[in-house]
All heavy atoms as an XYZ file, in Angstrom:
919
protein
N      11.891      3.024     23.302
C      10.564      2.697     22.850
C      10.652      1.595     21.792
O      11.525      1.622     20.935
C       9.896      3.940     22.261
C       8.592      3.625     21.553
S       7.762      5.069     20.905
C       6.542      5.272     22.171
N       9.728      0.687     21.841
C       9.650     -0.388     20.848
C       8.780      0.049     19.684
O       7.799      0.773     19.860
C       9.045     -1.640     21.472
O       9.889     -2.141     22.466
N       9.149     -0.406     18.496
C       8.411     -0.054     17.290
C       7.979     -1.298     16.531
O       8.611     -2.351     16.619
C       9.298      0.779     16.345
C       9.607      2.154     16.848
C      10.835      2.416     17.450
C       8.700      3.194     16.719
C      11.150      3.687     17.909
C       8.996      4.464     17.169
C      10.217      4.702     17.772
O      10.512      5.951     18.223
N       6.933     -1.136     15.782
C       6.554     -2.084     14.754
C       7.046     -1.476     13.450
O       7.092     -0.266     13.297
C       5.038     -2.266     14.699
C       4.488     -2.993     15.901
C       4.135     -2.295     17.060
C       4.322     -4.373     15.883
C       3.629     -2.962     18.161
C       3.818     -5.042     16.985
C       3.471     -4.334     18.117
O       2.980     -4.992     19.199
N       7.397     -2.316     12.497
C       7.950     -1.822     11.246
C       7.033     -2.245     10.101
O       6.768     -3.437      9.916
C       9.368     -2.367     10.998
C      10.253     -2.213     12.247
C       9.992     -1.694      9.780
C      10.420     -0.790     12.739
N       6.561     -1.257      9.355
C       5.726     -1.515      8.191
C       6.648     -1.623      6.986
O       7.421     -0.707      6.707
C       4.718     -0.377      7.995
C       3.784     -0.594      6.828
C       2.756      0.520      6.732
C       1.853      0.335      5.545
N       0.840      1.399      5.463
N       6.568     -2.771      6.280
C       7.462     -3.047      5.152
C       6.657     -3.510      3.944
O       5.512     -3.926      4.066
C       8.515     -4.120      5.509
C       9.369     -3.685      6.688
C       7.872     -5.468      5.777
N       7.315     -3.472      2.791
C       6.674     -3.967      1.572
C       6.964     -5.462      1.400
O       7.705     -6.069      2.174
C       7.098     -3.150      0.346
C       8.574     -3.264      0.029
O       9.188     -4.317      0.143
N       9.168     -2.148     -0.374
N       6.389     -6.048      0.360
C       6.501     -7.487      0.106
C       7.946     -7.919     -0.153
O       8.357     -8.994      0.272
C       5.622     -7.856     -1.082
C       5.582     -9.335     -1.401
C       4.697     -9.606     -2.600
C       4.550    -11.059     -2.944
N       5.672    -11.898     -2.806
N       8.736     -7.098     -0.812
C      10.116     -7.472     -1.107
C      10.938     -7.630      0.168
O      11.763     -8.536      0.270
C      10.770     -6.458     -2.044
C      10.257     -6.564     -3.470
C      11.038     -5.664     -4.401
C      10.588     -5.846     -5.832
N      11.382     -5.066     -6.765
N      10.721     -6.759      1.135
C      11.434     -6.865      2.409
C      10.984     -8.122      3.143
O      11.807     -8.895      3.648
C      11.219     -5.609      3.286
C      11.849     -5.793      4.659
C      11.763     -4.373      2.592
N       9.679     -8.342      3.182
C       9.156     -9.539      3.850
C       9.741    -10.803      3.227
O      10.193    -11.701      3.926
C       7.639     -9.573      3.752
C       7.044    -10.714      4.570
C       5.939    -11.489      3.969
N       6.041    -11.780      2.570
C       5.042    -12.264      1.865
N       3.885    -12.460      2.436
N       5.178    -12.537      0.595
N       9.767    -10.873      1.900
C      10.306    -12.053      1.222
C      11.808    -12.213      1.486
O      12.301    -13.319      1.668
C      10.048    -11.972     -0.284
C       8.568    -12.089     -0.625
O       7.770    -12.498      0.249
O       8.207    -11.762     -1.772
N      12.547    -11.107      1.509
C      13.987    -11.139      1.748
C      14.304    -11.728      3.124
O      15.252    -12.503      3.265
C      14.563     -9.726      1.643
C      16.027     -9.628      1.960
C      16.984     -9.940      1.002
C      16.452     -9.234      3.219
C      18.334     -9.847      1.289
C      17.799     -9.137      3.518
C      18.744     -9.443      2.548
N      13.511    -11.380      4.117
C      13.786    -11.822      5.479
C      13.447    -13.296      5.714
O      13.998    -13.914      6.620
C      13.042    -10.948      6.491
C      13.570     -9.523      6.618
C      12.657     -8.692      7.502
C      14.988     -9.525      7.156
N      12.563    -13.857      4.923
C      12.168    -15.274      5.074
C      11.912    -15.628      6.538
O      12.506    -16.557      7.093
C      13.253    -16.195      4.508
O      13.470    -15.950      3.156
N      11.023    -14.899      7.150
C      10.737    -15.090      8.572
C       9.967    -16.387      8.811
O       9.107    -16.754      8.022
C       9.930    -13.900      9.093
C      10.651    -12.556      8.980
C       9.705    -11.415      9.278
C      11.843    -12.524      9.900
N      10.282    -17.089      9.916
C       9.607    -18.355     10.194
C       8.118    -18.186     10.503
O       7.314    -19.034     10.156
C      10.361    -18.915     11.402
C      11.016    -17.738     12.029
C      11.268    -16.749     10.929
N       7.782    -17.109     11.158
C       6.371    -16.830     11.439
C       5.850    -15.872     10.385
O       6.511    -14.898     10.044
C       6.204    -16.204     12.824
C       6.624    -17.151     13.921
O       6.389    -18.359     13.824
N       7.257    -16.631     14.956
N       4.668    -16.139      9.902
C       4.090    -15.304      8.853
C       3.746    -13.917      9.407
O       2.959    -13.803     10.354
C       2.835    -15.982      8.322
C       2.235    -15.276      7.172
C       1.087    -16.062      6.622
N       0.468    -15.253      5.584
C      -0.653    -15.565      5.016
N      -1.301    -16.655      5.373
N      -1.157    -14.797      4.088
N       4.313    -12.854      8.823
C       4.007    -11.503      9.320
C       2.555    -11.121      9.037
O       1.927    -11.652      8.127
C       4.946    -10.597      8.520
C       5.930    -11.489      7.870
C       5.304    -12.836      7.775
N       2.051    -10.206      9.821
C       0.698     -9.704      9.651
C       0.610     -8.877      8.377
O       1.389     -7.946      8.183
C       0.301     -8.820     10.858
O       0.405     -9.605     12.045
C      -1.087     -8.262     10.704
N      -0.343     -9.225      7.508
C      -0.557     -8.414      6.305
C      -1.595     -7.349      6.625
O      -2.637     -7.625      7.216
C      -1.011     -9.260      5.124
C      -1.067     -8.427      3.854
C      -1.166     -9.279      2.596
O      -1.459    -10.452      2.662
N      -0.917     -8.653      1.470
N      -1.293     -6.128      6.222
C      -2.164     -4.988      6.476
C      -3.175     -4.819      5.347
O      -2.965     -5.342      4.248
C      -1.311     -3.726      6.633
C      -0.317     -3.770      7.797
C       0.663     -2.616      7.709
C      -1.046     -3.767      9.127
N      -4.255     -4.082      5.582
C      -5.265     -3.878      4.542
C      -4.716     -3.288      3.243
O      -5.251     -3.556      2.173
C      -6.264     -2.915      5.198
C      -6.128     -3.158      6.660
C      -4.673     -3.499      6.861
N      -3.625     -2.528      3.301
C      -3.068     -1.930      2.078
C      -2.113     -2.870      1.337
O      -1.514     -2.503      0.335
C      -2.392     -0.597      2.375
C      -1.142     -0.717      3.242
O      -0.784     -1.838      3.655
O      -0.516      0.326      3.501
N      -1.941     -4.111      1.839
C      -1.099     -5.095      1.171
C       0.328     -5.156      1.679
O       1.087     -6.035      1.288
N       0.724     -4.247      2.545
C       2.063     -4.266      3.130
C       2.049     -5.138      4.385
O       1.024     -5.729      4.713
C       2.521     -2.836      3.430
C       2.760     -2.067      2.151
O       3.556     -2.465      1.313
N       2.061     -0.954      1.986
N       3.172     -5.208      5.076
C       3.307     -6.137      6.197
C       3.833     -5.442      7.437
O       4.565     -4.465      7.343
C       4.241     -7.290      5.797
C       3.696     -8.085      4.656
C       3.981     -7.716      3.355
C       2.864     -9.159      4.871
C       3.456     -8.422      2.286
C       2.341     -9.878      3.819
C       2.631     -9.508      2.522
N       3.472     -5.991      8.595
C       3.889     -5.447      9.879
C       4.850     -6.426     10.536
O       4.518     -7.597     10.737
C       2.654     -5.237     10.758
C       2.773     -4.304     11.935
C       3.175     -2.900     11.468
C       1.454     -4.230     12.678
N       6.062     -5.956     10.835
C       7.091     -6.784     11.456
C       7.437     -6.245     12.842
O       7.108     -5.115     13.191
C       8.356     -6.789     10.596
C       8.219     -7.216      9.144
C       9.566     -7.128      8.448
C       7.638     -8.603      9.035
N       8.155     -7.064     13.581
C       8.664     -6.647     14.876
C       9.955     -5.859     14.680
O      10.685     -6.084     13.731
C       8.972     -7.866     15.747
C       7.792     -8.704     16.083
C       7.438     -9.869     15.480
C       6.825     -8.456     17.088
N       6.305    -10.358     16.047
C       5.898     -9.509     17.044
C       6.637     -7.445     18.024
C       4.807     -9.582     17.891
C       5.547     -7.518     18.869
C       4.652     -8.569     18.804
N      10.247     -5.007     15.619
C      11.509     -4.251     15.598
C      12.694     -5.200     15.560
O      13.669     -4.965     14.837
C      11.563     -3.359     16.840
C      12.839     -2.569     16.997
C      12.788     -1.653     18.197
O      11.773     -1.017     18.440
N      13.870     -1.587     18.945
N      12.623     -6.305     16.270
C      13.726     -7.267     16.318
C      13.998     -7.909     14.958
O      15.131     -8.313     14.678
C      13.430     -8.349     17.356
N      12.996     -7.976     14.096
C      13.201     -8.535     12.752
C      14.184     -7.686     11.947
O      14.825     -8.175     11.019
C      11.875     -8.642     11.995
C      10.916     -9.628     12.635
O      11.383    -10.604     13.259
O       9.701     -9.420     12.509
N      14.302     -6.432     12.286
C      15.184     -5.517     11.553
C      16.655     -5.720     11.885
O      17.534     -5.181     11.212
C      14.804     -4.054     11.842
C      13.406     -3.667     11.397
S      13.188     -3.780      9.615
C      12.371     -5.345      9.451
N      16.958     -6.529     12.894
C      18.357     -6.794     13.247
C      19.097     -7.487     12.114
O      20.324     -7.435     12.056
C      18.429     -7.622     14.534
C      17.936     -6.905     15.789
C      17.936     -7.858     16.982
C      18.764     -5.662     16.071
N      18.379     -8.089     11.188
C      19.019     -8.703     10.018
C      19.709     -7.659      9.149
O      20.610     -7.980      8.376
C      17.974     -9.458      9.195
N      19.306     -6.401      9.283
C      19.878     -5.310      8.485
C      20.919     -4.490      9.243
O      21.622     -3.690      8.641
C      18.772     -4.364      8.006
C      17.800     -5.015      7.079
C      16.520     -5.327      7.504
C      18.144     -5.323      5.766
C      15.606     -5.919      6.645
C      17.248     -5.914      4.904
C      15.973     -6.228      5.343
N      20.982     -4.636     10.553
C      21.938     -3.860     11.333
C      21.454     -3.670     12.759
O      20.371     -4.111     13.128
N      22.260     -2.977     13.570
C      21.918     -2.791     14.986
C      20.682     -1.906     15.173
O      20.345     -1.093     14.320
C      23.167     -2.138     15.573
C      23.861     -1.512     14.418
C      23.514     -2.329     13.209
N      20.046     -2.077     16.309
C      18.803     -1.369     16.592
C      18.986      0.151     16.656
O      18.086      0.903     16.318
C      18.133     -1.911     17.879
C      18.904     -1.498     19.112
C      16.681     -1.498     17.967
N      20.183      0.598     17.049
C      20.391      2.048     17.133
C      20.422      2.700     15.746
O      20.385      3.920     15.631
C      21.636      2.409     17.962
C      22.955      1.964     17.375
C      23.617      2.746     16.430
C      23.542      0.772     17.773
C      24.826      2.341     15.889
C      24.753      0.370     17.245
C      25.383      1.149     16.303
O      26.585      0.754     15.770
N      20.478      1.903     14.688
C      20.426      2.425     13.316
C      19.067      2.126     12.667
O      18.963      2.093     11.443
C      21.547      1.810     12.486
C      22.928      2.163     13.056
C      24.038      1.669     12.210
N      24.095      2.556     11.037
C      24.762      2.267      9.944
N      25.415      1.135      9.843
N      24.780      3.096      8.929
N      18.042      1.909     13.470
C      16.734      1.504     12.968
C      16.169      2.482     11.937
O      15.682      2.070     10.888
C      15.735      1.333     14.125
C      14.324      0.919     13.707
C      14.335     -0.467     13.074
C      13.392      0.944     14.907
N      16.257      3.767     12.197
C      15.691      4.747     11.260
C      16.461      4.762      9.938
O      15.869      4.909      8.875
C      15.640      6.136     11.891
C      14.726      6.216     13.108
S      13.087      5.548     12.780
C      12.486      5.282     14.421
N      17.776      4.570      9.991
C      18.577      4.464      8.764
C      18.199      3.200      7.989
O      18.102      3.227      6.760
C      20.068      4.429      9.098
C      20.615      5.729      9.645
C      22.060      5.568     10.108
O      22.852      4.910      9.389
O      22.382      6.084     11.185
N      17.984      2.118      8.723
C      17.570      0.871      8.100
C      16.220      1.049      7.410
O      16.039      0.604      6.266
C      17.482     -0.264      9.147
O      18.777     -0.471      9.709
C      16.970     -1.540      8.544
N      15.292      1.694      8.087
C      13.965      1.926      7.495
C      14.076      2.723      6.199
O      13.426      2.397      5.210
C      13.050      2.644      8.488
S      12.460      1.584      9.820
N      14.907      3.737      6.183
C      15.091      4.539      4.967
C      15.678      3.686      3.850
O      15.268      3.789      2.689
C      15.983      5.737      5.257
N      16.607      2.836      4.198
C      17.269      1.996      3.204
C      16.312      1.000      2.557
O      16.347      0.786      1.349
C      18.433      1.249      3.858
O      19.010      0.345      2.958
N      15.447      0.393      3.367
C      14.560     -0.651      2.849
C      13.172     -0.137      2.466
O      12.327     -0.912      2.010
C      14.445     -1.828      3.834
C      13.778     -1.393      5.136
C      15.805     -2.456      4.074
C      13.500     -2.527      6.114
N      12.925      1.149      2.655
C      11.621      1.718      2.300
C      10.539      1.340      3.282
O       9.418      0.996      2.898
N      10.851      1.408      4.569
C       9.921      1.029      5.633
C       9.657      2.222      6.538
O      10.338      3.248      6.439
C      10.515     -0.124      6.440
N       8.675      2.077      7.418
C       8.415      3.097      8.435
C       8.269      2.418      9.790
O       7.764      1.306      9.892
C       7.147      3.941      8.135
C       7.340      4.813      6.925
C       5.921      3.080      7.978
N       8.756      3.101     10.822
C       8.608      2.637     12.193
C       7.312      3.208     12.757
O       7.044      4.404     12.612
C       9.801      3.086     13.036
N       6.511      2.352     13.371
C       5.223      2.761     13.923
C       5.181      2.476     15.421
O       5.718      1.459     15.877
C       4.081      1.986     13.251
C       3.955      2.075     11.740
C       2.908      1.091     11.240
C       3.606      3.493     11.316
N       4.525      3.349     16.156
C       4.286      3.081     17.568
C       3.241      1.969     17.664
O       2.537      1.688     16.686
C       3.759      4.334     18.286
O       2.476      4.657     17.749
C       4.725      5.511     18.160
N       3.107      1.345     18.821
C       2.074      0.319     18.957
C       0.670      0.836     18.628
O      -0.112      0.132     17.991
C       2.191     -0.105     20.422
C       3.636      0.124     20.755
C       3.993      1.383     19.999
N       0.364      2.062     19.018
C      -0.954      2.631     18.708
C      -1.137      2.819     17.200
O      -2.208      2.522     16.649
C      -1.138      3.965     19.432
N      -0.110      3.318     16.520
C      -0.181      3.481     15.064
C      -0.324      2.128     14.362
O      -1.083      1.992     13.403
C       1.067      4.196     14.542
C       1.152      5.648     14.937
C       2.520      6.246     14.612
O       3.558      5.591     14.770
N       2.527      7.493     14.154
N       0.401      1.132     14.848
C       0.325     -0.208     14.254
C      -1.083     -0.781     14.396
O      -1.607     -1.393     13.459
C       1.352     -1.127     14.907
N      -1.696     -0.575     15.538
C      -3.061     -1.059     15.748
C      -4.025     -0.368     14.792
O      -4.922     -1.010     14.223
C      -3.487     -0.826     17.198
N      -3.857      0.938     14.583
C      -4.713      1.665     13.649
C      -4.492      1.201     12.216
O      -5.433      1.115     11.436
C      -4.470      3.164     13.771
C      -4.993      3.747     15.068
C      -4.708      5.226     15.188
O      -3.695      5.716     14.693
N      -5.600      5.938     15.848
N      -3.264      0.888     11.859
C      -2.960      0.344     10.523
C      -3.674     -0.992     10.330
O      -4.253     -1.242      9.278
C      -1.452      0.136     10.341
C      -0.670      1.385     10.099
C      -0.585      1.806      8.641
O      -1.032      1.062      7.747
O      -0.050      2.890      8.399
N      -3.628     -1.853     11.335
C      -4.262     -3.163     11.236
C      -5.772     -3.045     11.066
O      -6.377     -3.847     10.366
C      -3.958     -4.015     12.466
C      -2.537     -4.516     12.503
C      -2.266     -5.327     13.739
O      -2.350     -4.820     14.851
N      -1.947     -6.596     13.550
N      -6.367     -2.066     11.698
C      -7.820     -1.865     11.599
C      -8.225     -1.081     10.354
O      -9.398     -0.920     10.082
C      -8.319     -1.142     12.841
C      -8.207     -1.962     14.094
C      -8.783     -1.227     15.294
N      -8.509     -1.954     16.501
C      -7.664     -1.566     17.443
N      -7.010     -0.421     17.333
N      -7.463     -2.301     18.510
N      -7.249     -0.553      9.624
C      -7.549      0.233      8.437
C      -7.977      1.658      8.737
O      -8.479      2.359      7.869
N      -7.740      2.113      9.946
C      -8.105      3.476     10.338
C      -7.153      4.480      9.702
O      -7.564      5.538      9.243
C      -8.115      3.621     11.882
C      -9.197      2.707     12.467
C      -8.321      5.063     12.301
C      -9.146      2.572     13.978
N      -5.868      4.141      9.688
C      -4.871      4.980      9.024
C      -4.089      4.120      8.037
O      -4.029      2.894      8.172
C      -3.883      5.662     10.013
C      -3.038      4.615     10.758
C      -4.599      6.586     10.966
C      -1.884      5.203     11.536
N      -3.503      4.766      7.054
C      -2.616      4.097      6.106
C      -1.399      4.981      5.911
O      -1.511      6.076      5.384
C      -3.319      3.863      4.750
O      -4.470      3.054      4.971
C      -2.400      3.175      3.765
N      -0.276      4.509      6.378
C       0.970      5.248      6.246
C       1.650      4.820      4.950
O       1.895      3.636      4.742
C       1.898      4.959      7.441
O       1.185      5.210      8.655
C       3.147      5.818      7.383
N       1.919      5.779      4.089
C       2.576      5.491      2.824
C       4.044      5.170      3.064
O       4.722      5.874      3.806
C       2.458      6.705      1.880
O       1.082      7.029      1.730
C       3.061      6.409      0.526
N       4.502      4.114      2.426
C       5.913      3.744      2.565
C       6.772      4.612      1.652
O       6.388      4.873      0.506
C       6.117      2.275      2.196
C       5.454      1.252      3.118
C       5.710     -0.158      2.593
C       5.971      1.398      4.533
N       7.944      5.030      2.137
C       8.855      5.784      1.269
C       9.511      4.846      0.260
O       9.519      3.627      0.440
C       9.886      6.338      2.255
C       9.891      5.353      3.383
C       8.476      4.844      3.482
N      10.072      5.410     -0.784
C      10.816      4.614     -1.757
C      12.143      4.217     -1.117
O      12.833      5.055     -0.532
C      11.049      5.418     -3.055
C      11.914      4.626     -4.024
C       9.726      5.788     -3.692
N      12.473      2.954     -1.222
C      13.719      2.444     -0.634
C      14.928      3.050     -1.335
O      14.910      3.294     -2.540
C      13.755      0.923     -0.757
N      15.985      3.272     -0.572
C      17.235      3.726     -1.185
C      18.056      2.538     -1.675
O      18.905      2.694     -2.538
C      18.065      4.579     -0.203
O      18.341      3.807      0.966
C      17.316      5.849      0.183
N      17.808      1.363     -1.123
C      18.458      0.125     -1.573
C      17.644     -0.420     -2.748
O      16.469     -0.743     -2.592
C      18.482     -0.877     -0.421
C      19.231     -2.164     -0.760
O      19.266     -2.556     -1.952
O      19.766     -2.788      0.177
N      18.230     -0.532     -3.926
C      17.477     -0.946     -5.113
C      16.828     -2.328     -5.009
O      15.860     -2.604     -5.695
C      18.504     -0.919     -6.245
C      19.814     -0.632     -5.646
C      19.630     -0.236     -4.225
N      17.316     -3.181     -4.113
C      16.719     -4.509     -3.945
C      15.290     -4.440     -3.423
O      14.510     -5.369     -3.617
C      17.535     -5.356     -2.963
C      18.932     -5.681     -3.432
C      19.689     -6.431     -2.368
N      19.860     -5.588     -1.176
C      20.351     -6.001     -0.024
N      20.718     -7.272      0.125
N      20.494     -5.179      0.993
N      14.933     -3.335     -2.770
C      13.635     -3.246     -2.112
C      12.699     -2.214     -2.740
O      11.641     -1.911     -2.194
C      13.829     -2.951     -0.627
C      14.706     -3.980      0.038
C      15.968     -3.651      0.492
C      14.287     -5.293      0.161
C      16.786     -4.602      1.080
C      15.093     -6.256      0.738
C      16.357     -5.913      1.208
N      13.081     -1.675     -3.882
C      12.206     -0.727     -4.574
C      11.077     -1.504     -5.234
O      11.322     -2.442     -5.999
C      12.980      0.104     -5.612
C      14.009      0.988     -4.900
C      12.024      0.943     -6.456
C      14.918      1.757     -5.832
N       9.869     -1.123     -4.925
C       8.690     -1.792     -5.486
C       8.412     -1.234     -6.873
O       8.471     -0.031     -7.091
C       7.461     -1.581     -4.594
C       7.565     -2.261     -3.242
S       7.660     -4.063     -3.345
C       6.038     -4.459     -3.943
N       8.128     -2.141     -7.800
C       7.722     -1.728     -9.139
C       6.308     -1.189     -9.061
O       5.435     -1.832     -8.485
C       7.759     -2.919    -10.102
C       9.149     -3.524    -10.189
O      10.130     -2.764    -10.120
O       9.238     -4.757    -10.332
N       6.117     -0.007     -9.609
C       4.775      0.576     -9.610
C       3.934     -0.125    -10.654
O       4.312     -0.234    -11.806
C       4.840      2.081     -9.906
C       5.497      2.876     -8.801
C       4.743      2.812     -7.490
O       3.497      2.806     -7.503
O       5.401      2.755     -6.440
N       2.774     -0.605    -10.236
C       1.853     -1.239    -11.156
C       0.778     -0.234    -11.526
O       0.295      0.508    -10.671
C       1.221     -2.463    -10.503
C       2.243     -3.533    -10.146
C       1.609     -4.712     -9.440
O       0.368     -4.759     -9.364
O       2.348     -5.574     -8.971
N       0.391     -0.179    -12.796
C      -0.666      0.754    -13.173
C      -1.974      0.387    -12.490
O      -2.256     -0.798    -12.288
C      -0.768      0.594    -14.693
C      -0.130     -0.714    -15.004
C       0.861     -0.989    -13.912
N      -2.715      1.385    -12.116
C      -3.997      1.158    -11.457
C      -4.947      0.470    -12.426
O      -5.028      0.833    -13.590
C      -4.581      2.482    -10.972
N      -5.642     -0.535    -11.915
C      -6.619     -1.228    -12.746
C      -7.835     -0.342    -12.938
O      -8.372      0.200    -11.976
C      -7.050     -2.538    -12.091
C      -5.918     -3.554    -12.030
O      -5.026     -3.473    -12.891
O      -5.936     -4.407    -11.127
N      -8.245     -0.189    -14.185
C      -9.434      0.605    -14.484
C     -10.464     -0.331    -15.078
O     -10.212     -0.998    -16.075
C      -9.112      1.757    -15.470
C     -10.370      2.526    -15.816
C      -8.073      2.675    -14.880
N     -11.616     -0.397    -14.454
C     -12.712     -1.225    -14.931
C     -13.310     -0.553    -16.157
O     -13.705      0.604    -16.096
C     -13.755     -1.360    -13.814
C     -14.949     -2.199    -14.218
O     -14.922     -2.810    -15.299
O     -15.911     -2.258    -13.420
N     -13.364     -1.254    -17.308
C     -13.865     -0.618    -18.526
C     -15.297     -0.102    -18.385
O     -15.692      0.819    -19.066
C     -13.804     -1.720    -19.589
C     -13.128     -2.878    -18.975
C     -12.952     -2.619    -17.523
N     -16.070     -0.637    -17.465
C     -17.440     -0.179    -17.281
C     -17.587      0.835    -16.164
O     -18.680      1.190    -15.767
N     -16.469      1.312    -15.628
C     -16.551      2.243    -14.505
C     -16.886      3.647    -14.976
O     -16.768      3.983    -16.145
C     -15.233      2.260    -13.724
O     -14.242      2.930    -14.460
N     -17.284      4.482    -14.035
C     -17.623      5.869    -14.344
C     -16.413      6.662    -14.810
O     -16.546      7.693    -15.438
C     -18.243      6.553    -13.127
C     -19.657      6.054    -12.851
O     -20.284      5.471    -13.759
O     -20.110      6.258    -11.720
N     -15.193      6.183    -14.492
C     -13.992      6.901    -14.910
C     -13.917      6.994    -16.428
O     -13.583      8.020    -16.970
C     -12.745      6.198    -14.380
C     -12.608      6.296    -12.887
C     -11.431      5.496    -12.359
O     -10.854      4.697    -13.108
O     -11.098      5.690    -11.184
N     -14.262      5.908    -17.112
C     -14.219      5.955    -18.562
C     -15.467      6.643    -19.107
O     -15.412      7.304    -20.123
C     -14.091      4.542    -19.173
O     -15.160      3.737    -18.689
C     -12.754      3.928    -18.817
N     -16.584      6.516    -18.423
C     -17.819      7.131    -18.902
C     -17.743      8.652    -18.836
O     -18.314      9.349    -19.660
C     -19.014      6.636    -18.083
N     -17.011      9.184    -17.846
C     -16.904     10.632    -17.718
C     -16.073     11.239    -18.849
O     -16.256     12.377    -19.222
C     -16.264     11.010    -16.379
C     -17.199     10.743    -15.211
O     -18.412     10.572    -15.444
O     -16.702     10.690    -14.073
N     -15.134     10.458    -19.386
C     -14.255     10.983    -20.414
C     -14.881     10.947    -21.810
O     -14.413     11.612    -22.708
C     -12.942     10.181    -20.454
C     -12.124     10.388    -19.194
O     -12.346     11.399    -18.501
O     -11.273      9.537    -18.906
N     -15.906     10.148    -21.996
C     -16.518     10.012    -23.313
C     -17.979     10.399    -23.220
O     -18.659     10.047    -22.286
C     -16.430      8.550    -23.769
C     -15.032      8.011    -23.800
C     -15.017      6.498    -24.020
O     -16.110      5.924    -24.231
O     -13.940      5.918    -23.993
N     -18.457     11.129    -24.202
C     -19.890     11.380    -24.211
C     -20.499     10.477    -25.258
O     -19.985     10.325    -26.363
C     -20.210     12.852    -24.478
O     -19.641     13.284    -25.666
N     -21.558      9.809    -24.858
C     -22.218      8.875    -25.755
C     -23.628      9.367    -26.043
O     -24.225     10.084    -25.252
C     -22.287      7.473    -25.128
O     -22.992      7.557    -23.879
C     -20.889      6.914    -24.886
N     -24.126      8.971    -27.180
C     -25.498      9.339    -27.539
C     -26.245      8.087    -27.935
O     -25.659      7.095    -28.381
C     -25.525     10.343    -28.708
O     -24.855      9.768    -29.816
C     -24.868     11.649    -28.330
N     -27.559      8.115    -27.761
C     -28.354      6.981    -28.210
C     -28.891      7.267    -29.605
O     -28.494      8.233    -30.247
C     -29.464      6.658    -27.194
C     -30.370      7.838    -26.892
O     -30.295      8.831    -27.620
O     -31.162      7.760    -25.937
N     -29.795      6.445    -30.115
C     -30.244      6.530    -31.497
C     -30.881      7.863    -31.879
O     -30.764      8.305    -33.015
C     -31.236      5.398    -31.802
C     -30.551      4.048    -31.790
O     -29.311      4.012    -31.980
O     -31.237      3.032    -31.574
N     -31.558      8.535    -30.930
C     -32.202      9.795    -31.290
C     -31.313     11.009    -31.044
O     -31.761     12.148    -31.140
C     -33.557      9.943    -30.569
C     -33.425      9.937    -29.060
O     -32.288      9.804    -28.554
O     -34.465     10.083    -28.381
N     -30.027     10.796    -30.729
C     -29.084     11.897    -30.589
C     -29.039     12.498    -29.195
O     -28.290     13.421    -28.951
N     -29.855     11.991    -28.249
C     -29.840     12.508    -26.883
C     -28.643     11.926    -26.128
O     -28.270     10.779    -26.330
C     -31.113     12.119    -26.122
C     -32.349     12.792    -26.701
O     -32.196     13.888    -27.278
O     -33.445     12.216    -26.571
N     -28.060     12.722    -25.284
C     -26.917     12.252    -24.497
C     -27.373     11.189    -23.518
O     -28.457     11.271    -22.951
C     -26.279     13.423    -23.754
N     -26.551     10.172    -23.346
C     -26.838      9.097    -22.401
C     -26.418      9.585    -21.018
O     -25.238      9.771    -20.748
C     -26.044      7.851    -22.787
C     -26.282      6.685    -21.838
O     -27.224      6.761    -21.024
O     -25.522      5.712    -21.920
N     -27.373      9.793    -20.123
C     -27.075     10.343    -18.802
C     -27.333      9.327    -17.701
O     -27.436      9.662    -16.554
C     -27.875     11.640    -18.541
C     -29.382     11.386    -18.645
C     -27.413     12.741    -19.460
C     -30.230     12.551    -18.227
N     -27.406      8.063    -18.038
C     -27.686      7.029    -17.046
C     -26.674      7.040    -15.922
O     -27.024      7.015    -14.755
C     -27.693      5.634    -17.705
O     -28.630      5.659    -18.789
C     -28.075      4.573    -16.713
N     -25.377      7.113    -16.262
C     -24.337      7.098    -15.228
C     -24.420      8.330    -14.339
O     -24.197      8.254    -13.147
C     -22.953      7.026    -15.866
N     -24.761      9.485    -14.907
C     -24.841     10.701    -14.114
C     -26.032     10.669    -13.168
O     -25.986     11.219    -12.087
C     -24.949     11.912    -15.035
C     -23.696     12.137    -15.853
C     -23.876     13.200    -16.908
O     -24.928     13.871    -16.891
O     -23.000     13.348    -17.752
N     -27.134     10.025    -13.589
C     -28.311      9.949    -12.749
C     -28.162      8.903    -11.652
O     -28.890      8.877    -10.687
C     -29.540      9.603    -13.589
C     -29.933     10.715    -14.537
C     -31.083     10.288    -15.442
O     -31.394      9.089    -15.473
O     -31.646     11.170    -16.096
N     -27.176      8.009    -11.838
C     -26.963      6.970    -10.845
C     -27.847      5.759    -11.096
O     -27.882      4.843    -10.313
N     -28.596      5.740    -12.162
C     -29.478      4.621    -12.432
C     -28.836      3.623    -13.356
O     -27.799      3.850    -13.945
N     -29.472      2.494    -13.492
C     -29.022      1.484    -14.436
C     -27.817      0.687    -13.990
O     -27.272     -0.083    -14.729
N     -27.369      0.833    -12.765
C     -26.213      0.071    -12.287
C     -26.547     -0.562    -10.979
O     -27.069     -0.094    -10.106
C     -24.998      0.976    -12.135
C     -24.554      1.414    -13.473
C     -23.294      2.208    -13.336
N     -23.071      2.807    -14.646
C     -21.942      2.801    -15.271
N     -20.921      2.241    -14.753
N     -21.810      3.346    -16.442
């Protein structure tokens, strides 16, 4: 069976492929099974995927990834060259995440419930 391989940016950059790989909605990339030959023989494909932090997808799974129907989480690579640095999630200072943690009051001491009511935004 032929597979598509979902990889992170470090793997894509390492391979320096002549054709630009398909970028998925989650920011990762979809490569051909043959692209993995740079890491070793095809019969070791699953070992290669574990080493570089990739997953092998069937054609149907790859199509669903491209459409954003499913998102397969990549494992952490065992090869340190391909471990992705975790970036902290961006939090919008005006988002409800910060509003839920703080209670605010207006001039007359009443709680500000605009965010809870869904109004004012």
